[in-house]
C-alpha positions as CSV (number, residue, x, y, z in Angstrom):
1,M,155.4,156.2,105.3
2,P,152.9,155.9,108.2
3,T,154.2,156.2,111.8
4,P,153.9,153.0,113.7
5,P,151.7,153.1,116.8
6,P,153.4,153.4,120.3
7,R,155.0,150.3,121.7
8,Q,152.4,150.0,124.5
9,S,149.7,149.9,121.8
10,Q,151.6,147.3,119.9
11,L,152.0,145.1,123.0
12,R,148.2,145.3,123.7
13,A,147.6,144.4,120.0
14,V,149.9,141.4,120.3
15,T,148.2,140.3,123.5
16,G,144.8,140.6,121.8
17,V,145.9,138.5,118.9
18,W,147.2,135.9,121.2
19,M,144.0,135.7,123.2
20,L,142.0,135.5,120.0
21,M,144.1,132.6,118.7
22,L,144.0,130.9,122.1
23,R,140.2,130.9,122.2
24,R,139.9,129.7,118.6
25,Q,142.4,126.9,119.1
26,W,141.5,125.7,122.6
27,R,139.7,122.7,121.3
28,H,142.8,121.7,119.3
29,E,145.4,122.6,122.0
30,S,143.6,121.7,125.3
31,S,146.0,118.7,125.8
32,M,148.6,121.3,126.9
33,A,147.0,121.7,130.3
34,L,147.2,117.9,130.9
35,S,150.8,117.9,129.6
36,A,151.7,120.6,132.2
37,L,150.0,118.5,134.9
38,A,151.9,115.4,133.8
39,F,155.2,117.3,133.9
40,G,154.4,118.4,137.4
41,G,153.9,114.8,138.5
42,F,157.2,113.9,136.9
43,L,159.0,116.6,138.9
44,V,157.4,115.4,142.1
45,A,158.6,111.8,141.4
46,L,162.1,113.1,140.4
47,W,162.7,115.2,143.5
48,R,161.4,112.5,145.9
49,G,163.3,109.7,144.2
50,G,166.5,111.7,144.2
51,D,166.7,112.1,148.0
52,V,168.5,115.4,147.8
53,T,170.6,116.2,150.8
54,G,173.3,118.5,149.4
55,T,173.9,121.2,146.8
56,A,175.4,118.7,144.3
57,G,172.3,116.6,144.3
58,F,170.2,119.6,144.0
59,S,172.2,121.0,141.0
60,V,171.9,117.6,139.1
61,L,168.1,117.3,139.7
62,F,167.4,120.9,138.9
63,L,169.4,120.5,135.6
64,V,167.3,117.4,134.8
65,A,164.1,119.3,135.6
66,L,165.1,122.3,133.4
67,S,166.3,120.1,130.5
68,N,163.0,118.2,130.5
69,A,161.0,121.4,130.6
70,V,162.8,122.7,127.5
71,A,162.6,119.3,125.8
72,M,158.9,119.0,126.5
73,S,158.2,122.5,125.2
74,L,160.0,121.5,122.0
75,A,158.5,118.0,121.5
76,T,154.9,118.7,122.7
77,H,154.5,122.2,121.3
78,G,151.2,123.5,119.9
79,A,150.4,126.2,117.3
80,S,152.7,129.1,117.9
81,L,152.0,132.9,117.6
82,A,155.6,133.2,116.4
83,A,154.7,131.3,113.2
84,A,151.4,133.0,112.7
85,P,151.1,134.9,109.4
86,R,149.0,137.6,110.9
87,L,151.9,138.5,113.3
88,T,154.3,138.6,110.3
89,F,152.3,141.1,108.4
90,L,151.4,143.4,111.3
91,P,153.7,146.6,111.6
92,F,155.3,145.7,114.9
93,A,158.6,147.0,116.1
94,P,161.5,144.5,116.3
95,R,161.4,144.5,120.1
96,V,157.7,144.0,120.2
97,R,158.0,141.1,117.8
98,F,160.7,139.6,119.9
99,A,158.7,139.9,123.0
100,A,155.8,138.2,121.3
101,R,158.0,135.2,120.3
102,V,159.5,135.0,123.8
103,L,156.1,135.1,125.6
104,F,153.8,133.4,123.2
105,G,156.0,131.3,121.0
106,S,155.0,128.1,122.7
107,P,151.9,127.5,124.8
108,L,153.8,125.3,127.2
109,R,157.1,127.1,127.5
110,I,156.3,129.5,130.3
111,A,154.2,127.0,132.2
112,L,156.8,124.2,132.2
113,L,159.7,126.5,133.1
114,A,157.7,128.1,135.9
115,I,156.9,124.7,137.3
116,A,160.5,123.6,137.1
117,V,161.9,126.8,138.6
118,G,159.2,126.9,141.4
119,G,160.0,123.3,142.4
120,G,163.8,124.1,142.3
121,V,163.5,127.2,144.5
122,F,161.3,125.3,147.0
123,H,163.7,122.4,147.4
124,L,166.7,124.8,147.6
125,V,165.1,126.7,150.5
126,A,164.3,123.3,152.1
127,L,168.0,122.4,152.1
128,D,168.4,125.0,155.0
129,L,171.8,126.3,153.8
130,P,173.5,129.3,155.4
131,P,172.0,132.6,154.2
132,A,175.0,133.6,152.1
133,R,175.1,130.2,150.4
134,T,171.4,130.3,149.8
135,S,171.6,133.7,148.2
136,V,174.4,132.7,145.8
137,A,172.5,129.5,144.9
138,L,169.3,131.5,144.2
139,V,171.2,133.8,141.9
140,Q,172.6,130.7,140.1
141,V,169.1,129.2,139.8
142,L,167.7,132.3,138.3
143,L,170.5,132.7,135.8
144,V,170.4,129.0,134.8
145,S,166.6,129.3,134.4
146,A,167.0,132.4,132.2
147,A,169.6,130.5,130.1
148,A,167.2,127.5,129.8
149,F,164.3,129.8,128.9
150,M,166.2,131.5,126.1
151,L,167.6,128.2,124.9
152,A,164.0,127.0,124.5
153,V,163.3,130.2,122.5
154,V,166.3,129.8,120.3
155,L,165.6,126.1,119.6
156,S,162.0,126.7,118.7
157,E,162.7,129.4,116.2
158,P,161.1,128.6,112.8
159,V,164.3,129.1,110.8
160,A,165.7,126.4,108.5
161,F,169.3,126.4,109.7
162,A,170.6,122.8,109.3
163,W,172.8,123.2,112.4
164,L,169.9,124.4,114.4
165,R,167.9,121.3,113.5
166,A,170.9,119.2,114.5
167,A,171.1,121.1,117.8
168,R,167.4,120.4,118.6
169,T,168.0,116.7,118.0
170,T,171.2,116.6,120.0
171,F,169.6,118.5,122.9
172,L,166.6,116.1,123.1
173,A,168.9,113.1,123.0
174,L,171.2,114.5,125.7
175,S,168.2,115.5,127.9
176,A,166.8,112.0,127.7
177,A,170.2,110.4,128.3
178,L,170.8,112.6,131.4
179,T,167.3,111.7,132.7
180,I,167.8,108.0,132.3
181,V,171.2,108.0,134.0
182,V,170.0,110.2,136.9
183,L,166.9,108.0,137.5
184,Y,169.1,104.8,137.3
185,A,172.1,105.9,139.3
186,P,171.5,109.3,141.0
187,R,174.3,108.9,143.6
188,T,176.9,108.4,140.9
189,M,175.8,111.7,139.3
190,F,175.7,113.5,142.7
191,S,179.3,112.4,143.4
192,I,180.5,113.6,140.0
193,A,178.8,117.0,140.5
194,E,180.5,117.6,143.9
195,A,182.7,120.8,143.6
196,G,184.5,123.2,145.9
197,G,183.2,126.6,146.9
198,G,185.8,128.3,144.7
199,W,183.7,127.4,141.6
200,E,180.7,129.4,142.7
201,F,181.6,132.7,141.1
202,A,182.9,131.1,138.0
203,V,179.6,129.1,137.6
204,T,177.6,132.2,138.2
205,A,179.6,134.2,135.6
206,A,179.3,131.4,133.1
207,C,175.5,131.2,133.5
208,A,175.1,134.9,133.1
209,T,177.3,134.9,129.9
210,I,175.3,132.0,128.4
211,A,172.0,133.6,129.2
212,L,173.0,136.9,127.6
213,A,174.4,135.2,124.5
214,L,171.2,133.2,124.0
215,F,169.1,136.3,124.6
216,R,171.1,138.1,121.9
217,A,170.8,135.2,119.4
218,A,167.0,135.0,120.0
219,F,166.6,138.7,119.4
220,L,168.6,138.6,116.2
221,W,166.6,135.6,114.8
222,S,163.2,136.9,115.9
223,N,162.9,138.9,112.7
224,V,164.5,136.3,110.3
225,P,162.0,135.4,107.6
226,R,160.5,132.0,107.9
227,A,162.4,129.7,105.6
228,M,161.7,126.1,104.5
229,P,164.4,123.5,103.7
230,S,164.6,122.2,100.2
231,G,162.4,119.3,99.3
232,S,165.2,117.1,98.0
233,S,168.9,116.4,98.6
234,G,171.6,114.0,97.7
235,R,171.2,112.3,101.1
236,A,167.5,111.5,100.3
237,S,168.6,110.1,96.9
238,F,171.2,107.9,98.6
239,L,168.6,106.6,101.0
240,A,166.2,105.9,98.1
241,R,168.9,103.9,96.3
242,A,170.0,102.0,99.5
243,S,166.5,101.0,100.3
244,G,165.8,99.5,96.9
245,V,166.3,96.0,98.2
246,L,163.2,96.3,100.4
247,P,159.6,95.4,99.3
248,P,157.9,98.5,97.9
249,P,155.5,99.1,100.9
250,L,158.3,98.6,103.4
251,R,160.6,100.8,101.4
252,K,158.1,103.6,101.3
253,E,157.4,103.5,105.0
254,T,161.1,103.3,105.9
255,L,162.0,106.3,103.8
256,L,159.1,108.2,105.4
257,L,160.6,107.6,108.9
258,L,164.1,108.6,107.8
259,R,163.0,111.8,106.0
260,M,160.8,113.1,108.9
261,I,163.0,115.6,110.7
262,G,160.9,115.4,113.8
263,L,161.6,111.7,114.2
264,R,165.4,112.0,114.1
265,P,165.6,112.5,117.9
266,L,163.9,109.1,118.3
267,I,166.5,107.5,116.0
268,V,169.4,109.2,117.9
269,L,167.8,108.2,121.3
270,S,167.5,104.6,120.1
271,I,171.2,104.4,119.3
272,G,172.0,106.1,122.6
273,V,169.9,103.6,124.6
274,A,171.5,100.7,122.8
275,L,175.0,102.1,123.4
276,L,174.3,102.6,127.1
277,S,172.9,99.1,127.3
278,F,175.8,97.3,125.6
279,G,178.4,99.5,127.3
280,A,177.1,99.3,130.8
281,G,176.1,95.6,130.7
282,K,172.4,96.5,131.3
283,P,170.3,94.6,128.8
284,W,167.1,95.8,130.5
285,F,167.7,99.3,129.0
286,L,166.6,97.9,125.7
287,V,163.1,97.7,127.1
288,A,163.0,101.5,126.9
289,L,162.8,101.3,123.1
290,P,159.0,100.7,123.0
291,V,158.5,103.7,125.3
292,L,160.5,106.0,122.9
293,W,158.4,105.0,119.8
294,F,155.0,104.7,121.4
295,G,154.4,108.4,120.8
296,F,154.9,108.0,117.1
297,F,152.3,105.2,117.0
298,L,149.8,107.5,118.7
299,N,150.0,109.7,115.6
300,G,151.0,107.2,113.0
301,L,149.0,108.9,110.2
302,G,150.1,112.5,110.9
303,A,152.8,112.4,108.2
304,D,150.2,111.5,105.5
305,L,147.9,114.5,106.2
306,P,149.9,117.4,104.6
307,S,149.8,115.9,101.1
308,G,146.4,114.2,101.3
309,G,147.8,110.8,101.7
310,V,144.9,109.4,103.7
311,I,142.5,110.6,101.0
312,R,144.6,108.8,98.4
313,Y,144.5,105.6,100.4
314,H,140.7,105.7,100.4
315,L,140.5,106.5,96.7
316,A,143.0,103.7,95.9
317,G,141.2,101.2,98.1
318,I,144.2,100.8,100.4
319,E,143.1,99.9,103.9
320,L,144.6,101.9,106.8
321,A,145.2,98.7,108.6
322,R,147.6,97.6,105.9
323,V,149.3,101.0,105.8
324,L,149.8,101.0,109.6
325,A,151.1,97.4,109.6
326,W,153.8,98.2,107.1
327,R,154.6,101.4,109.1
328,H,155.0,99.3,112.2
329,A,157.4,97.0,110.3
330,A,159.4,100.0,109.2
331,V,159.8,101.1,112.8
332,L,161.1,97.7,113.7
333,L,163.6,97.8,110.8
334,V,164.9,101.3,111.9
335,I,165.2,100.1,115.5
336,A,167.1,97.0,114.4
337,A,169.5,99.1,112.3
338,C,170.1,101.5,115.3
339,V,170.7,98.6,117.7
340,S,173.0,96.9,115.2
341,L,175.0,100.0,114.7
342,A,175.4,100.5,118.4
343,A,176.4,96.9,119.0
344,L,179.0,97.1,116.3
345,G,180.4,100.3,117.7
346,I,180.6,99.0,121.2
347,A,182.1,95.6,120.1
348,A,184.8,97.4,118.1
349,T,185.8,99.7,120.9
350,I,185.4,98.6,124.5
351,G,183.6,95.3,123.8
352,I,180.0,94.4,124.8
353,A,179.8,94.2,128.6
354,A,178.7,90.9,130.2
355,P,175.5,91.4,132.1
356,D,175.4,90.4,135.8
357,D,174.0,87.0,136.6
358,T,173.1,86.2,133.0
359,S,174.6,85.7,129.6
360,R,175.1,88.0,126.6
361,W,172.2,86.2,124.9
362,S,169.9,88.3,127.2
363,Y,170.6,91.3,124.9
364,L,169.0,89.5,122.0
365,A,166.2,88.0,124.0
366,L,165.2,91.3,125.6
367,L,165.5,93.1,122.2
368,I,163.0,90.5,120.7
369,Y,160.8,91.0,123.7
370,A,161.0,94.8,123.3
371,A,160.1,94.5,119.6
372,A,157.1,92.3,120.3
373,T,155.8,94.6,123.1
374,L,156.3,97.6,120.8
375,L,154.1,95.9,118.2
376,A,151.5,95.0,120.8
377,S,151.4,98.6,122.0
378,A,150.8,99.7,118.5
379,V,147.3,98.2,118.6
380,P,145.6,100.7,121.0
381,A,147.9,103.5,119.8
382,S,146.8,103.0,116.2
383,R,143.1,103.3,117.1
384,I,143.9,106.7,118.6
385,A,146.0,107.6,115.5
386,I,143.0,107.0,113.3
387,R,140.5,108.8,115.5
388,Y,142.8,111.9,116.3
389,P,145.2,112.4,113.3
390,L,147.3,115.5,113.8
391,L,149.1,117.0,110.8
392,R,152.9,116.6,110.9
393,T,155.0,117.9,108.1
394,R,158.3,116.5,107.0
395,A,160.1,119.6,108.1
396,A,158.3,120.0,111.4
397,W,161.4,121.3,113.1
398,A,161.8,124.1,110.6
399,S,158.2,125.0,109.7
400,G,156.9,126.2,113.0
401,A,154.7,124.5,115.6
402,Q,152.1,121.8,114.9
403,H,148.8,121.1,116.7
404,A,149.0,119.3,120.0
405,G,145.5,117.8,120.0
406,P,142.5,118.0,122.3
407,A,142.5,117.0,125.9
408,A,140.6,113.8,125.0
409,L,143.6,112.7,123.0
410,M,145.8,112.9,126.0
411,V,143.3,111.0,128.1
412,W,143.1,108.2,125.6
413,A,146.9,108.2,125.2
414,I,147.3,107.7,128.9
415,M,144.8,104.8,128.9
416,A,146.5,103.3,125.9
417,G,149.9,103.6,127.5
418,G,148.7,101.9,130.7
419,L,147.1,99.1,128.7
420,A,150.4,98.6,126.8
421,V,152.4,98.5,130.0
422,A,150.0,96.1,131.6
423,F,150.0,93.8,128.6
424,A,153.8,93.8,128.4
425,A,154.2,93.1,132.1
426,G,151.5,90.4,131.9
427,A,153.2,88.7,129.0
428,F,156.5,88.6,130.9
429,I,154.9,87.2,134.0
430,L,153.0,84.5,131.9
431,G,156.3,83.7,130.1
432,G,158.0,83.1,133.5
433,M,155.2,81.0,134.8
434,A,155.1,78.9,131.6
435,M,158.8,78.3,131.7
436,R,158.7,77.3,135.4
437,A,155.9,74.9,134.7
438,V,157.2,73.3,131.5
439,A,161.0,73.4,131.9
440,P,162.0,74.6,135.4
441,S,165.7,74.0,134.6
442,S,165.6,76.4,131.7
443,A,163.7,79.2,133.4
444,G,165.7,82.4,133.3
445,L,165.8,85.8,131.8
446,V,166.6,84.6,128.3
447,C,163.9,81.9,128.0
448,N,161.3,83.9,129.9
449,S,161.9,86.9,127.6
450,L,161.5,84.8,124.4
451,V,158.3,83.2,125.7
452,A,156.9,86.6,126.6
453,A,157.9,87.9,123.2
454,A,156.0,85.0,121.6
455,I,152.9,85.8,123.7
456,A,153.1,89.5,122.8
457,A,153.7,88.7,119.1
458,A,150.7,86.4,119.1
459,G,148.5,89.1,120.5
460,Y,149.6,91.5,117.8
461,V,149.0,89.0,115.0
462,L,145.6,88.3,116.4
463,A,144.8,92.0,116.5
464,I,146.0,92.5,112.9
465,R,143.9,89.6,111.7
466,R,140.8,90.9,113.5
467,G,141.4,94.5,112.4
468,W,141.3,95.7,116.0
469,H,144.1,98.2,115.5
470,A,142.6,100.0,112.6
471,P,138.8,100.0,112.5
472,E,137.7,101.5,109.1
């Protein structure tokens, strides 16, 4: 049996392979740079909006920054060296293979964590704490950052453990929920995070223990053979039977959404936003639903690429406009199911909270408005989906990273998002103006939302009839 080369040579070989892959994939992964810049802008807005004046506020905002860095590295990952067959077949030592997965597993991981940690250290020093307190806080920041980095490594491992896929979904949902709460009510979170000085050493020890445990888990899994989940299960069969009442095209698209592992965080987040809205008496939270699903519309055909679905559509004479229209309807059906489930759960436990200065009908009105604006946002997003389709497998969480797309895709996505927001805001403003002009006594959140929804729905129907959303 041949003797493996020295570890230094193996590390140089791994670096060379990584550089080669980076050069070859740059055209397909160049949106990563824009994603890192966008994340930097998000952190600037987060720290300025938080108005941090104490350690509790700093801890909360730093946790939000780290959780979003990990979540973004998972949700916006590109092609990974960790999943490359050439790395699997090369005779690398376990430690070298582990180092490759840690350093090069995700093109965004190191950049995002570095931006988050750099911003955290800068704001910690700006608090002007006593030297001893600053030193302890810096140690905690480094330990928490190490734990977050290793958590990102563990969650991105291409192994088909069902509980690991559930952990990814749960983490993304909790990260989004924490961000929404902190952005909406930062002072409340700051007051909850206040703790006495006696907890400092306990927190430091806990962070060190978590970081070491995650490091050990990542090392053990770094050499686990890549596994794929089974293609069928009893759950899928149950979904197929339960959806039998739907029209065949809608049934097909609904099952596609439910079977895509990468879309399950969106489903969980939709339920969470609805629960937060009904429980806190904030119907405006429902307007976040179009934001959650807009990213799916940007790559609405990605799930068809692995099995040649787009080619079959062309051979069968099925227009992509028709496919996307049914897919949009399936998204609305899934959102309606999520909101209904949340409403029933809240109503059966604590009761749906009455909103301030309006009636409970505002929940339904704003939900209809959100659905209409979601459809309207699908028009520019679908044009991008046809021009830049990115392959997305059903088991995307367990089969390694997918392509992130060129920089032009990110630019067009930002423009499409801005257009969608402007149209949604314009429809609401026009709805309010129309109600004040036609029926001033009825002007209010409920009626304004319904009129705005009608305007947005009319725009979507016009786009569908004209074929603006899917030029063949």
